GUTI-639468 format. One record per residue (C-alpha): residue number from 1; residue in three letters; y, z, x. Coordinates in pm, 1 decimal. Each point is the difference from the previous one (the first is absolute). Layout:
REM GUTI-639468
atom seq NUM | type Ala | north Y | up Z | east X
...
***
This chain:
REM GUTI-639468
atom seq 1 | type Met | north -27.1 | up 14.7 | east -19.1
atom seq 2 | type Thr | north 353.1 | up -128.6 | east 141.8
atom seq 3 | type Phe | north 169.5 | up 332.2 | east -192.6
atom seq 4 | type Arg | north 14.6 | up 350.9 | east -6.5
atom seq 5 | type Leu | north 235.1 | up 238.3 | east -61.5
atom seq 6 | type Gly | north 124.1 | up 239.5 | east 246.7
atom seq 7 | type Leu | north 253.6 | up 141.3 | east 142.9
atom seq 8 | type Ser | north 332.2 | up -223.1 | east 38.7
atom seq 9 | type Gly | north -129.6 | up -139.1 | east -384.2
atom seq 10 | type Leu | north -190.5 | up -274.2 | east -99.5
atom seq 11 | type Glu | north -148.7 | up -170.1 | east 386.8
atom seq 12 | type Gly | north -23.9 | up -404.8 | east -17.3
atom seq 13 | type Val | north -16.8 | up -291.2 | east -305.6
atom seq 14 | type Pro | north -283.0 | up -59.0 | east -166.8
atom seq 15 | type Ser | north -19.0 | up -377.1 | east 47.3
atom seq 16 | type Ala | north -87.6 | up -222.3 | east -325.4
atom seq 17 | type Ala | north -332.6 | up -59.8 | east 91.5
atom seq 18 | type Glu | north -50.7 | up 388.1 | east 44.5
atom seq 19 | type Leu | north 100.9 | up 73.1 | east -273.2
atom seq 20 | type Ala | north -168.5 | up -246.3 | east -200.4
atom seq 21 | type Arg | north -319.6 | up 107.5 | east 108.0
atom seq 22 | type Leu | north 96.9 | up 330.0 | east -122.2
atom seq 23 | type Arg | north 18.6 | up -102.9 | east -323.9
atom seq 24 | type Ala | north -304.2 | up -113.6 | east 6.8
atom seq 25 | type Gly | north -156.3 | up 220.5 | east 119.4
atom seq 26 | type Tyr | north 219.7 | up 280.8 | east -247.6
atom seq 27 | type Leu | north -138.5 | up -282.9 | east -304.8
atom seq 28 | type Arg | north -343.4 | up 42.6 | east 109.0
atom seq 29 | type Arg | north -98.6 | up 394.4 | east 45.7
atom seq 30 | type His | north 292.7 | up 103.9 | east -264.2
atom seq 31 | type Cys | north 156.8 | up 154.0 | east 245.0
atom seq 32 | type Leu | north 233.4 | up -100.2 | east 387.2
atom seq 33 | type Arg | north -108.8 | up 210.3 | east 241.4
atom seq 34 | type Leu | north 185.2 | up 55.2 | east 290.2
atom seq 35 | type Pro | north -112.7 | up 164.1 | east 303.5
atom seq 36 | type Gly | north 178.2 | up 194.4 | east 263.8
atom seq 37 | type Phe | north 278.6 | up -70.8 | east -177.2
atom seq 38 | type Phe | north 185.3 | up 332.6 | east 81.8
atom seq 39 | type Ala | north 116.7 | up -49.3 | east 367.3
atom seq 40 | type Pro | north -251.5 | up 232.7 | east 236.4
atom seq 41 | type Pro | north 406.3 | up 184.2 | east 99.7
atom seq 42 | type Leu | north 52.0 | up 51.0 | east -316.9
atom seq 43 | type Leu | north -358.3 | up 159.4 | east -49.9
atom seq 44 | type Ala | north 51.4 | up 235.6 | east 269.3
atom seq 45 | type Phe | north 367.8 | up 103.9 | east -163.1
atom seq 46 | type Leu | north -163.2 | up 69.9 | east -371.0
atom seq 47 | type Arg | north -317.3 | up 136.8 | east 218.9
atom seq 48 | type Arg | north 278.8 | up 260.6 | east 167.3
atom seq 49 | type Glu | north 117.5 | up 133.1 | east -276.8
atom seq 50 | type Ile | north -244.1 | up -5.5 | east -318.6
atom seq 51 | type Arg | north -128.9 | up 311.1 | east -48.7
atom seq 52 | type Glu | north -205.3 | up 200.4 | east -159.0
atom seq 53 | type Lys | north 270.6 | up 251.9 | east -99.6
atom seq 54 | type Asp | north 219.5 | up -246.5 | east -151.8
atom seq 55 | type Phe | north -238.2 | up -105.6 | east -334.4
atom seq 56 | type Arg | north -12.0 | up 171.8 | east -268.9
atom seq 57 | type Glu | north -117.8 | up -40.0 | east -338.0
atom seq 58 | type Arg | north 13.2 | up -104.3 | east -377.6
atom seq 59 | type Pro | north -270.9 | up -28.8 | east -316.4
atom seq 60 | type Arg | north -85.5 | up -408.9 | east -22.5
atom seq 61 | type Gly | north -207.7 | up -151.6 | east -314.5
atom seq 62 | type Lys | north -117.6 | up 311.1 | east -196.2
atom seq 63 | type Thr | north -209.3 | up 162.9 | east 264.4
atom seq 64 | type Gly | north 104.8 | up -156.5 | east 346.8
atom seq 65 | type Leu | north 227.7 | up 132.6 | east 234.4
atom seq 66 | type Glu | north 201.0 | up -183.9 | east 253.9
atom seq 67 | type Ser | north 36.2 | up 72.6 | east 314.0
atom seq 68 | type Tyr | north 379.8 | up -166.3 | east 164.7
atom seq 69 | type Leu | north 267.4 | up 86.1 | east 271.2
atom seq 70 | type Ala | north 299.8 | up 114.9 | east -122.9
atom seq 71 | type Ser | north 184.7 | up -45.9 | east 381.8
atom seq 72 | type Gln | north 227.5 | up -282.5 | east -112.8
atom seq 73 | type Arg | north 106.9 | up -39.1 | east 343.1
atom seq 74 | type Val | north -271.4 | up -219.0 | east 69.7
atom seq 75 | type Leu | north -14.6 | up -246.0 | east -357.5
atom seq 76 | type Gly | north 354.0 | up -21.3 | east 6.0
atom seq 77 | type Leu | north -82.1 | up -183.4 | east 400.2
atom seq 78 | type Leu | north -300.7 | up -199.2 | east -183.8
atom seq 79 | type Asp | north 194.6 | up -87.2 | east -287.0
atom seq 80 | type Phe | north 295.4 | up -96.8 | east 212.7
atom seq 81 | type Leu | north -201.6 | up -254.7 | east 150.0
atom seq 82 | type Val | north -195.4 | up -125.2 | east -253.9
atom seq 83 | type Asn | north 233.3 | up -63.4 | east -239.1
atom seq 84 | type Asp | north 124.2 | up -303.2 | east 205.1
atom seq 85 | type Pro | north 86.0 | up -331.2 | east -158.6
atom seq 86 | type Ala | north -178.8 | up -193.7 | east 292.7
atom seq 87 | type Leu | north -340.3 | up 191.3 | east -125.9
atom seq 88 | type Phe | north 88.0 | up -111.6 | east -380.1
atom seq 89 | type Arg | north -5.2 | up -287.9 | east 32.9
atom seq 90 | type Val | north -346.7 | up -15.6 | east 184.5
atom seq 91 | type Val | north -98.2 | up 186.7 | east -218.5
atom seq 92 | type Glu | north 115.2 | up -225.9 | east -276.1
atom seq 93 | type Gly | north -105.5 | up -319.5 | east 171.2
atom seq 94 | type Val | north -348.7 | up 181.5 | east -46.6
atom seq 95 | type Leu | north -114.8 | up 163.4 | east -339.9
atom seq 96 | type Gly | north 256.2 | up -287.3 | east -160.6
atom seq 97 | type Cys | north 149.7 | up 288.1 | east -157.3
atom seq 98 | type Pro | north 348.0 | up -12.8 | east -123.6
atom seq 99 | type Arg | north 260.2 | up 196.8 | east 196.8
atom seq 100 | type Val | north -28.3 | up 316.6 | east 215.3
atom seq 101 | type Arg | north 347.9 | up 212.9 | east 58.0
atom seq 102 | type Ile | north -129.4 | up 338.5 | east 75.0
atom seq 103 | type Phe | north -346.3 | up 132.1 | east 101.4
atom seq 104 | type Arg | north -80.7 | up 386.3 | east -134.4
atom seq 105 | type Ser | north -159.4 | up 204.5 | east 145.4
atom seq 106 | type Lys | north -235.0 | up 337.4 | east 125.1
atom seq 107 | type Ile | north -272.2 | up 117.6 | east 260.7
atom seq 108 | type Tyr | north -299.6 | up 182.2 | east -142.7
atom seq 109 | type Arg | north -275.3 | up 74.5 | east 131.1
atom seq 110 | type Met | north -419.0 | up 61.8 | east -162.1
atom seq 111 | type Val | north -232.4 | up 208.7 | east 156.7
atom seq 112 | type Pro | north -351.2 | up 89.3 | east 3.8
atom seq 113 | type Gly | north -86.9 | up 247.1 | east -251.5
atom seq 114 | type His | north 376.9 | up 17.8 | east -197.9
atom seq 115 | type Pro | north -4.7 | up -1.9 | east -346.9
atom seq 116 | type His | north 203.1 | up -408.9 | east 29.5
atom seq 117 | type His | north 133.4 | up -170.9 | east -279.7
atom seq 118 | type Lys | north -262.2 | up -352.6 | east -64.7
atom seq 119 | type Asp | north 28.0 | up -143.8 | east -250.9
atom seq 120 | type Trp | north 16.9 | up -384.4 | east -89.6
atom seq 121 | type His | north 357.3 | up -50.6 | east -36.0
atom seq 122 | type Gln | north 260.7 | up -257.0 | east -23.6
atom seq 123 | type Asp | north 321.3 | up 17.3 | east 100.0
atom seq 124 | type Thr | north 235.7 | up -243.3 | east -293.1
atom seq 125 | type Arg | north 339.2 | up 226.8 | east 10.6
atom seq 126 | type Pro | north 276.7 | up -153.6 | east -47.4
atom seq 127 | type Trp | north 43.1 | up -244.6 | east 346.6
atom seq 128 | type His | north -263.8 | up 66.0 | east 204.0
atom seq 129 | type Gln | north -90.4 | up -339.4 | east 123.4
atom seq 130 | type Val | north -291.1 | up 76.7 | east 369.7
atom seq 131 | type Ala | north -122.6 | up 246.6 | east 66.4
atom seq 132 | type Met | north -22.3 | up 149.5 | east 372.9
atom seq 133 | type Ser | north -281.2 | up 188.5 | east 168.4
atom seq 134 | type Val | north 80.7 | up 62.2 | east 426.4
atom seq 135 | type Asn | north -244.6 | up 296.1 | east 141.5
atom seq 136 | type Leu | north 167.0 | up 231.9 | east 223.0
atom seq 137 | type Ser | north -323.5 | up 149.2 | east 8.3
atom seq 138 | type Pro | north -120.6 | up 301.1 | east 306.0
atom seq 139 | type Gly | north -333.9 | up -163.9 | east 47.4
atom seq 140 | type Arg | north -297.5 | up -196.2 | east -141.4
atom seq 141 | type Phe | north -41.7 | up 139.9 | east -309.8
atom seq 142 | type Gly | north -339.5 | up -36.7 | east -191.8
atom seq 143 | type Gly | north 96.3 | up -117.4 | east -449.2
atom seq 144 | type Gly | north 361.6 | up -73.1 | east -22.4
atom seq 145 | type Val | north -130.4 | up -369.5 | east -256.6
atom seq 146 | type Leu | north 268.5 | up -219.2 | east -116.8
atom seq 147 | type Gln | north -136.5 | up -174.9 | east -345.4
atom seq 148 | type Ile | north 175.8 | up -185.9 | east -200.6
atom seq 149 | type Arg | north -137.6 | up -131.9 | east -282.4
atom seq 150 | type Asp | north 87.5 | up -238.7 | east -332.3
atom seq 151 | type Arg | north 47.9 | up 216.4 | east -269.7
atom seq 152 | type Arg | north -139.5 | up -218.7 | east -298.5
atom seq 153 | type Ser | north -340.0 | up -39.9 | east 156.8
atom seq 154 | type Gly | north -80.3 | up 249.3 | east 260.4
atom seq 155 | type Arg | north -11.6 | up -289.7 | east 271.3
atom seq 156 | type Met | north 5.4 | up 163.7 | east 313.9
atom seq 157 | type Leu | north 255.3 | up -206.6 | east 212.4
atom seq 158 | type Tyr | north 87.9 | up 185.4 | east 283.9
atom seq 159 | type Glu | north -186.0 | up 272.5 | east 222.6
atom seq 160 | type Gly | north 131.8 | up 149.1 | east 285.3
atom seq 161 | type Ala | north 50.2 | up 265.9 | east 246.1
atom seq 162 | type Asn | north 277.9 | up -47.6 | east 216.5
atom seq 163 | type Thr | north 23.6 | up 168.9 | east 324.9
atom seq 164 | type Gly | north 150.8 | up -144.8 | east 300.2
atom seq 165 | type Pro | north 251.6 | up 225.4 | east 139.5
atom seq 166 | type Gly | north 307.8 | up -153.4 | east -127.6
atom seq 167 | type Asp | north -185.0 | up -250.4 | east -253.7
atom seq 168 | type Ala | north 195.4 | up -117.3 | east -278.2
atom seq 169 | type Val | north -162.0 | up -146.6 | east -389.0
atom seq 170 | type Leu | north 142.5 | up -153.1 | east -286.6
atom seq 171 | type Phe | north -22.0 | up -92.8 | east -297.9
atom seq 172 | type Pro | north 161.1 | up -75.5 | east -322.2
atom seq 173 | type Val | north 40.0 | up 256.9 | east -363.5
atom seq 174 | type Ala | north -44.0 | up -164.1 | east -312.4
atom seq 175 | type Pro | north -175.5 | up 96.5 | east -352.1
atom seq 176 | type His | north -288.9 | up -160.1 | east 88.9
atom seq 177 | type Leu | north -59.9 | up 184.1 | east 307.3
atom seq 178 | type Glu | north -135.5 | up 341.0 | east 112.5
atom seq 179 | type His | north -57.7 | up 173.6 | east 305.8
atom seq 180 | type Gln | north -129.5 | up 317.7 | east 168.9
atom seq 181 | type Val | north -95.3 | up 154.0 | east 289.4
atom seq 182 | type Thr | north -345.8 | up 226.5 | east 5.2
atom seq 183 | type Asp | north -48.5 | up 354.2 | east 187.9
atom seq 184 | type Val | north 79.1 | up 4.0 | east 348.7
atom seq 185 | type Ala | north -324.7 | up 106.3 | east 218.6
atom seq 186 | type Gly | north -102.9 | up 134.9 | east 292.5
atom seq 187 | type Arg | north 194.9 | up 237.9 | east 200.2
atom seq 188 | type Gly | north 313.8 | up -275.3 | east 26.1
atom seq 189 | type Ile | north 353.1 | up -8.4 | east -262.4
atom seq 190 | type Arg | north 132.6 | up -277.3 | east -108.8
atom seq 191 | type Met | north 337.6 | up -29.5 | east 40.8
atom seq 192 | type Ala | north 299.5 | up -328.2 | east -73.7
atom seq 193 | type Tyr | north 328.3 | up -85.9 | east -106.8
atom seq 194 | type Ala | north -66.7 | up -168.7 | east -317.6
atom seq 195 | type Gly | north 292.0 | up -134.4 | east -281.1
atom seq 196 | type Trp | north 129.4 | up -251.2 | east -179.7
atom seq 197 | type Phe | north 192.5 | up -341.7 | east -21.8
atom seq 198 | type Leu | north 233.7 | up -6.1 | east -223.8
atom seq 199 | type Glu | north 265.3 | up -285.6 | east -153.4
atom seq 200 | type Arg | north 256.4 | up 305.3 | east -38.4
atom seq 201 | type Pro | north 196.2 | up 207.9 | east 60.8
atom seq 202 | type Ala | north 139.9 | up -115.0 | east 312.7
atom seq 203 | type Phe | north -120.8 | up 116.1 | east 321.7
atom seq 204 | type Ser | north 282.0 | up -95.1 | east 196.0
atom seq 205 | type Ala | north 267.4 | up 235.4 | east -334.4
atom seq 206 | type Met | north -154.0 | up 326.7 | east 108.6
atom seq 207 | type Leu | north 34.3 | up 32.5 | east 315.9
atom seq 208 | type Arg | north 231.3 | up 303.0 | east 155.4
atom seq 209 | type Arg | north 195.5 | up -171.5 | east 272.4
atom seq 210 | type Ser | north 160.0 | up 205.4 | east 253.9
atom seq 211 | type Pro | north 397.8 | up -41.2 | east 143.7
atom seq 212 | type Ser | north -23.3 | up -281.8 | east 279.8
atom seq 213 | type Pro | north -82.5 | up 168.9 | east 404.5
atom seq 214 | type Val | north 276.4 | up -229.4 | east 111.0
atom seq 215 | type Arg | north 255.5 | up 171.2 | east -205.8
atom seq 216 | type Gln | north -100.4 | up 274.4 | east 110.5
atom seq 217 | type Gly | north -130.7 | up 229.2 | east 314.9
atom seq 218 | type Gly | north -286.4 | up 275.1 | east 6.6
atom seq 219 | type Ala | north 36.9 | up 294.4 | east 25.9
atom seq 220 | type Phe | north -162.4 | up 161.3 | east 257.3
atom seq 221 | type Arg | north 93.8 | up 185.7 | east 317.3
atom seq 222 | type Ser | north -47.1 | up -265.8 | east 301.0
atom seq 223 | type Ala | north 150.7 | up -330.9 | east -82.6
atom seq 224 | type Leu | north -220.9 | up -283.7 | east 123.5
atom seq 225 | type Arg | north 16.3 | up -179.5 | east 277.2
atom seq 226 | type Leu | north 17.9 | up -313.2 | east 192.4
atom seq 227 | type Ser | north -305.9 | up 111.2 | east 209.4
atom seq 228 | type Asp | north -182.2 | up 176.8 | east -264.3
atom seq 229 | type Arg | north -334.6 | up -259.0 | east -120.8
atom seq 230 | type Val | north -37.5 | up 76.9 | east -378.8
atom seq 231 | type Lys | north -254.5 | up -141.1 | east -289.5
atom seq 232 | type Ala | north -66.6 | up -11.9 | east -313.7
atom seq 233 | type Ser | north -116.8 | up 336.8 | east -200.3
atom seq 234 | type Ala | north -361.6 | up 31.6 | east -53.6
atom seq 235 | type Ser | north 147.5 | up 39.7 | east -376.2
atom seq 236 | type Ala | north 224.0 | up -255.4 | east 18.1
atom seq 237 | type Ala | north -92.9 | up -333.0 | east -223.8
atom seq 238 | type Trp | north 138.4 | up -337.7 | east 31.8
atom seq 239 | type Arg | north 5.3 | up -354.4 | east -157.0
atom seq 240 | type Arg | north 158.9 | up -322.8 | east -55.1
atom seq 241 | type Ser | north 186.1 | up -93.4 | east -353.3
atom seq 242 | type Gly | north 139.4 | up -313.9 | east 49.6
atom seq 243 | type Lys | north 308.8 | up 34.6 | east 220.7
atom seq 244 | type Thr | north 12.2 | up 351.0 | east -10.8
atom seq 245 | type Thr | north -257.5 | up 271.3 | east 165.1
atom seq 246 | type Leu | north -80.6 | up 303.0 | east -167.8
atom seq 247 | type Leu | north -83.9 | up 300.8 | east 147.1
atom seq 248 | type Phe | north -216.1 | up 271.2 | east -139.6
atom seq 249 | type Gly | north -7.1 | up 444.6 | east 136.0
atom seq 250 | type Ala | north -298.3 | up 147.8 | east -119.4
atom seq 251 | type Asp | north 218.9 | up 374.6 | east 16.1
atom seq 252 | type Arg | north 286.0 | up -91.8 | east -199.9
atom seq 253 | type Gly | north -182.7 | up -280.8 | east -245.7
atom seq 254 | type Val | north 328.8 | up -181.2 | east 34.5
atom seq 255 | type Ile | north 76.6 | up -404.1 | east 99.1
atom seq 256 | type Thr | north 189.4 | up -96.5 | east 264.1
atom seq 257 | type Glu | north 171.2 | up -442.1 | east -9.9
atom seq 258 | type Leu | north 80.3 | up -100.8 | east 282.4
atom seq 259 | type Asp | north 169.6 | up -359.1 | east -25.4
atom seq 260 | type Gly | north -141.3 | up -253.6 | east 288.2
atom seq 261 | type Val | north 145.7 | up 27.5 | east 259.8
atom seq 262 | type Gly | north -35.1 | up 396.1 | east -51.2
atom seq 263 | type Gly | north -386.8 | up -150.4 | east -101.0
atom seq 264 | type Arg | north -62.5 | up -131.5 | east 395.2
atom seq 265 | type Leu | north 240.6 | up 344.7 | east 138.7
atom seq 266 | type Trp | north -349.7 | up 220.3 | east -181.3
atom seq 267 | type Ser | north -235.6 | up -269.1 | east 141.1
atom seq 268 | type Leu | north 101.1 | up 80.8 | east 407.4
atom seq 269 | type Leu | north 35.5 | up 417.3 | east -82.8
atom seq 270 | type Ala | north -411.7 | up 0.0 | east -162.3
atom seq 271 | type Ala | north -69.9 | up -116.7 | east 266.1
atom seq 272 | type Gly | north 20.4 | up 214.8 | east 199.7
atom seq 273 | type Ser | north 272.4 | up -103.6 | east 244.9
atom seq 274 | type Ser | north 270.0 | up 187.1 | east 162.6
atom seq 275 | type Leu | north 324.2 | up -55.3 | east -131.4
atom seq 276 | type Arg | north 166.8 | up -159.0 | east 265.4
atom seq 277 | type Gly | north -269.8 | up -228.2 | east -3.4
atom seq 278 | type Val | north 28.9 | up -44.2 | east -381.6
atom seq 279 | type Cys | north 400.1 | up -111.5 | east 97.2
atom seq 280 | type Glu | north -80.2 | up -215.8 | east 277.7
atom seq 281 | type Ala | north -287.8 | up -183.8 | east -268.8
atom seq 282 | type Leu | north 290.1 | up -78.9 | east -250.1
atom seq 283 | type Ala | north 244.6 | up -119.4 | east 251.0
atom seq 284 | type Arg | north -175.8 | up -316.2 | east 51.5
atom seq 285 | type Glu | north -32.1 | up -47.5 | east -358.9
atom seq 286 | type Tyr | north 326.5 | up 53.7 | east -70.7
atom seq 287 | type Asp | north 301.3 | up -95.5 | east 66.6
atom seq 288 | type Ala | north 206.9 | up 381.7 | east -12.7
atom seq 289 | type Pro | north 161.9 | up 256.3 | east 318.0
atom seq 290 | type Ala | north -219.3 | up 214.4 | east 143.0
atom seq 291 | type Ser | north 193.1 | up 346.0 | east -72.3
atom seq 292 | type Arg | north -6.2 | up -190.3 | east -348.6
atom seq 293 | type Leu | north -343.1 | up 50.6 | east -46.1
atom seq 294 | type Glu | north -55.1 | up 281.7 | east 211.1
atom seq 295 | type Arg | north 140.7 | up 207.0 | east -215.4
atom seq 296 | type Asp | north -154.7 | up -135.3 | east -307.6
atom seq 297 | type Val | north -321.4 | up 34.5 | east 153.8
atom seq 298 | type Leu | north 22.9 | up 342.0 | east -1.6
atom seq 299 | type Arg | north 157.9 | up 66.2 | east -299.1
atom seq 300 | type Val | north -233.4 | up -143.5 | east -211.1
atom seq 301 | type Ala | north -317.0 | up 118.4 | east 230.6
atom seq 302 | type Gln | north 172.9 | up 339.5 | east -30.3
atom seq 303 | type Gly | north 1.6 | up -95.1 | east -389.8
atom seq 304 | type Leu | north -366.2 | up -78.7 | east -26.0
atom seq 305 | type Arg | north -77.8 | up 233.9 | east 167.1
atom seq 306 | type Gly | north 172.3 | up 287.9 | east -240.7
atom seq 307 | type Ala | north -239.6 | up -153.1 | east -290.9
atom seq 308 | type Gly | north -258.1 | up 97.6 | east 173.5
atom seq 309 | type Leu | north -122.6 | up -354.8 | east 52.9
atom seq 310 | type Leu | north 70.1 | up -52.7 | east 462.8
atom seq 311 | type Val | north -79.3 | up 289.7 | east 184.6
atom seq 312 | type Lys | north -16.5 | up 41.0 | east 385.9
atom seq 313 | type Gly | north -279.2 | up -69.0 | east 163.5
***
């Protein structure tokens, strides 16, 4: 697969031939499988951040319980990355659904012997079009098989366990379909990031935006110097949106927007360069006095550091 999701957004763009191959597989299996959809650095971040003590339980169905992740830090970062118009266009093209404008999600787990809600059901709520589940399990598990069947005839259309690290499964939400996940067996835990692609509301209308770091400095006792090296914070994620770069800090749960030049500056800062090296790189690309570049780079870097998006190192 030539595309996957990482901390810097969607990596790679599927070709027309790959989209056609994915659609053919979807039509054949009644679901779309994306092996390794979450890139290894993103999975590593999630494994560091997801802790057992952050799970809570709530009733599901008549007798079942759902164990869900209550921490919004991890969920907010994943929602920022998945709610990417470029990914929406892939989902629309492969599954043939109307316009997608938002993905709403949760992180849940299934533990052997626990009374989890498990029954054939539908997710045909207003605007629900496609369901997606990404495997976040810490190791191998038994059972936990996704089953999809025709509601009227009972004919099984798909049956499979999603066990590969970061693998994704997408399937349509429709009145004639229903699905369930079977019990987990053995000692392993099944954990997934799951939710639905919806036609509305628009994700962009729900974003919390912070003031631009270009116009503000960071509240640190020690100011950055040109000799300092910086890099993206472990809790930072970013992606392109047209000519704008969107940055998300999981610690604060807000979006920072940078224009074209600011986005280029971010790409240099996030890579782990010294601030002097960043200034030298920009001087080769833009016609601006060195003193002005140095002043602007220091100010923006300090603002991004104050927003929790950059760290020294």
